[in-house]
MIMARNU-442821 format. One record per residue (C-alpha): residue in three letters; y negated, x negated, z negated. Coordinates in pm, whole numbers, plus 50000, padded with zeros to 5 digits. Last residue first. Layout:
<sites>
['Ala'; [Y; X; Z]];
...
</sites>
This chain:
<sites>
['Asp'; [52159; 55794; 81587]];
['Ser'; [51908; 55575; 81458]];
['Leu'; [52135; 55370; 81239]];
['Gly'; [52353; 55331; 81543]];
['Lys'; [52053; 55214; 81803]];
['Arg'; [51984; 54943; 81531]];
['Arg'; [52338; 54788; 81550]];
['Lys'; [52352; 54829; 81921]];
['Leu'; [52018; 54655; 81929]];
['Tyr'; [52101; 54360; 81745]];
['Val'; [52421; 54319; 81907]];
['Lys'; [52236; 54295; 82275]];
['Leu'; [52002; 54043; 82098]];
['Glu'; [52238; 53863; 81932]];
['Asn'; [52447; 53811; 82245]];
['Tyr'; [52160; 53762; 82476]];
['Phe'; [51968; 53444; 82184]];
['Asn'; [52317; 53333; 82205]];
['Glu'; [52155; 52958; 82287]];
['Arg'; [51806; 53057; 82380]];
['Thr'; [51674; 52896; 82030]];
['Gly'; [51501; 53204; 81825]];
['Ala'; [51290; 53528; 81787]];
['Leu'; [51442; 53877; 81801]];
['Ile'; [51213; 54226; 81806]];
['Ile'; [50884; 54173; 81847]];
['Ile'; [50754; 54542; 81840]];
['Leu'; [50406; 54552; 82009]];
['Leu'; [50236; 54929; 81985]];
['Gln'; [50067; 55131; 82205]];
['Gly'; [49888; 55404; 82133]];
['Asp'; [49973; 55709; 81867]];
['Arg'; [50332; 55593; 81883]];
['Glu'; [50419; 55461; 82255]];
['Val'; [50652; 55172; 82261]];
['Val'; [50595; 54789; 82407]];
['Glu'; [50926; 54548; 82363]];
['Tyr'; [50988; 54226; 82254]];
['Ala'; [51219; 53950; 82267]];
['Ile'; [51069; 53635; 82175]];
['Glu'; [51270; 53326; 82323]];
['Tyr'; [51284; 52933; 82265]];
['Asn'; [51416; 52654; 82498]];
['Val'; [51490; 52304; 82338]];
['Gly'; [51327; 52009; 82477]];
['Asn'; [51079; 51916; 82225]];
['His'; [50957; 52268; 82252]];
['Tyr'; [50988; 52533; 82515]];
['Ile'; [50874; 52890; 82480]];
['Asp'; [50985; 53184; 82667]];
['Tyr'; [50882; 53527; 82674]];
['Gly'; [51157; 53807; 82669]];
['Leu'; [51091; 54190; 82761]];
['Ile'; [51316; 54482; 82677]];
['Gly'; [51321; 54818; 82825]];
['Lys'; [51661; 54737; 82973]];
['Leu'; [51855; 54465; 82812]];
['Asp'; [52223; 54716; 82896]];
['Gly'; [52108; 54593; 83254]];
['Gln'; [51774; 54429; 83292]];
['Lys'; [51523; 54218; 83156]];
['Pro'; [51197; 54225; 83255]];
['Asn'; [50995; 53833; 83179]];
['Gly'; [50720; 53843; 82943]];
['Val'; [50365; 53802; 83091]];
['Ser'; [50348; 54224; 83056]];
['Pro'; [50228; 54257; 82716]];
['Asp'; [49893; 54093; 82794]];
['Glu'; [49670; 54049; 82507]];
['Arg'; [49988; 54123; 82254]];
['Ile'; [50218; 53871; 82472]];
['Ala'; [49934; 53599; 82460]];
['Ile'; [49883; 53632; 82038]];
['Ile'; [50249; 53636; 82042]];
['Ala'; [50294; 53295; 82230]];
['Asp'; [50003; 53154; 82059]];
['His'; [50197; 53209; 81713]];
['Tyr'; [50542; 53104; 81858]];
['Lys'; [50362; 52773; 81949]];
['Asn'; [50160; 52671; 81641]];
['Lys'; [50513; 52769; 81435]];
['Leu'; [50713; 52526; 81710]];
['Asp'; [50442; 52292; 81630]];
['Lys'; [50439; 52373; 81251]];
['Asp'; [50835; 52278; 81228]];
['Lys'; [50951; 52394; 80917]];
['Leu'; [51073; 52798; 81053]];
['Lys'; [51246; 52945; 80794]];
['Lys'; [51018; 53217; 80763]];
['Phe'; [51008; 53328; 81136]];
['Tyr'; [51355; 53365; 81147]];
['Arg'; [51295; 53557; 80817]];
['Glu'; [51062; 53762; 81022]];
['Ala'; [51211; 53821; 81338]];
['Arg'; [51539; 53954; 81149]];
['Pro'; [51267; 54218; 80957]];
['Ser'; [51156; 54339; 81295]];
['Val'; [50791; 54236; 81330]];
['Lys'; [50490; 54469; 81455]];
['Tyr'; [50237; 54455; 81628]];
['Asp'; [49862; 54574; 81722]];
['Leu'; [49762; 54547; 82083]];
['Met'; [49477; 54347; 82205]];
</sites>
């Protein structure tokens, strides 16, 4: 099972969740991703290198965006989590901002 880290933004999202069933679904999804990182759908275009994992709860589609990086072995990075609505726009903004910080 891969080690993992959670971005500050995803961490805040998880802490704000009140619905225990939804929290459990996210927890189960992260375990599934850690066991087999290829379970997610690879994104294309300006999101190339990012994988997305869908979670369905009470008729709403939720997403986890993650990447696997090599740093003394493989490390899973949970980048963003939230509802599908505007998810990819928020992800693009977050990645652009993150890239700007690392330049």
